[in-house]
C-alpha positions in Angstrom: 6.9 1.0 8.3 10.2 1.7 10.1 11.9 -0.6 12.4 14.6 0.9 14.2 16.5 -2.2 15.6 19.9 -3.1 14.6 19.1 -6.3 12.6 16.4 -5.2 10.2 16.9 -5.9 6.9 15.3 -4.1 3.8 11.8 -5.2 2.7 11.8 -6.9 -0.7 9.8 -4.7 -2.7 8.8 -5.1 -6.3 6.7 -2.6 -8.9 5.4 -3.4 -12.1 2.7 -2.3 -14.4 0.5 -5.1 -15.8 -1.5 -4.7 -18.9 -4.5 -5.8 -17.2 -7.3 -4.4 -15.5 -7.2 -3.8 -11.5 -10.1 -6.3 -10.8 -8.3 -9.4 -12.9 -5.2 -8.5 -10.7 -7.1 -8.5 -7.7 -8.6 -11.8 -8.4 -5.1 -13.3 -9.0 -3.6 -12.1 -5.6 -6.7 -11.7 -3.6 -8.3 -15.4 -4.1 -7.3 -18.8 -3.3 -7.5 -20.0 -7.1 -5.4 -16.9 -8.2 -2.7 -17.2 -5.9 -2.4 -20.7 -6.6 -1.9 -20.2 -10.2 1.1 -18.1 -9.7 2.4 -18.6 -6.3 1.3 -21.7 -4.1 -1.5 -23.7 -3.3 -3.4 -22.3 -0.3 -6.9 -21.9 1.3 -6.7 -18.0 1.9 -10.2 -16.2 1.8 -9.8 -12.6 1.5 -11.2 -11.8 5.1 -9.5 -9.7 7.8 -8.7 -12.4 10.5 -8.7 -15.2 8.4 -6.0 -18.0 9.1 -4.8 -19.9 6.1 -2.0 -22.2 5.0 0.4 -21.6 2.0 1.6 -25.2 0.9 5.4 -24.5 0.5 6.2 -27.8 -0.8 9.3 -29.4 0.7 8.7 -26.9 3.6 5.0 -28.2 4.3 2.2 -25.7 5.4 2.9 -22.4 6.0 0.8 -20.8 8.6 -0.9 -17.4 7.3 -3.2 -14.9 8.7 -5.0 -12.2 6.7 -4.2 -8.6 8.1 -5.6 -6.1 5.8 -8.6 -6.4 3.1 -9.1 -3.0 0.8 -10.5 -4.4 -2.7 -9.1 -3.7 -4.9 -6.3 -1.6 -3.7 -4.8 -3.8 -1.1 -4.2 -6.9 0.8 -1.8 -8.0 3.6 -1.1 -11.1 5.6 1.3 -12.5 8.0 3.4 -15.4 6.7 5.0 -17.7 9.1 6.4 -16.1 12.5 8.1 -13.1 11.2 7.0 -12.1 7.8 4.3 -9.9 6.4 3.2 -9.9 2.6 1.5 -6.7 1.0 0.0 -6.5 -2.4 -0.9 -3.1 -3.3 -2.7 -2.4 -6.5 -3.2 1.0 -8.4 -5.4 1.4 -11.8 -3.7 3.3 -14.4 -6.3 3.7 -17.5 -7.0 0.3 -18.0 -3.7 -1.4 -16.6 -2.8 -2.0 -13.2 0.6 -0.8 -11.2 1.3 -3.8 -8.9 3.4 -3.5 -5.9 4.7 -6.4 -3.7 6.1 -5.9 -0.2 8.0 -8.7 1.5 8.7 -7.4 5.0 9.7 -8.6 8.6 13.4 -9.6 7.7 15.9 -9.6 10.8 19.6 -10.2 10.5 19.1 -11.7 14.1 16.3 -14.1 13.4 15.9 -17.4 11.7 12.9 -18.8 10.0 10.7 -21.7 11.6 12.8 -24.3 9.9 16.0 -22.7 11.7 17.6 -20.9 8.3 19.1 -17.5 9.1 16.9 -14.5 7.6 19.5 -13.1 5.5 20.4 -15.7 2.9 16.7 -16.8 2.9 15.9 -12.9 2.0 18.2 -13.4 -0.7 16.8 -16.3 -1.9 13.4 -15.0 -1.5 14.1 -11.9 -3.5 15.3 -14.0 -6.1 12.1 -16.1 -6.2 9.9 -13.0 -6.0 11.6 -11.4 -9.1 10.3 -14.6 -11.1 7.1 -14.7 -9.4 6.0 -11.3 -10.0 6.7 -11.9 -14.2 4.6 -15.4 -13.5 1.8 -13.1 -12.2 2.3 -11.0 -15.3 1.9 -13.7 -17.6 -1.1 -15.1 -15.7 -3.1 -11.5 -15.6 -2.3 -10.7 -19.0 -3.2 -14.0 -20.8 
């Protein structure tokens, strides 16, 4: 996913290995209950084309749409007007390599709330750093 435009910012990407079977990690990222446990309340269903909302607290209900489902290997959805979130899973002898990719960043764009992408990307990058650890605690419990 390469974007040749001038304002493109690097995707946020985290890869960790969780001491949990792939199906447990899949359930944590591809079900409404699982996502709510470590990320945000939502009404997601792992069905391509399904439109849903993430409850982003002070920012309200954020519209999303599932764009790719390949159980238990990958799930992608559009988030808001610009972003794409992808979860990739790979089985490693009873453990799971988990990669999170948050793309769609552009220095020339602003969010639905009028905030420039550049500082929001930095805030989100810090947020994801903690959230992938929160997910780890959830799936390894």
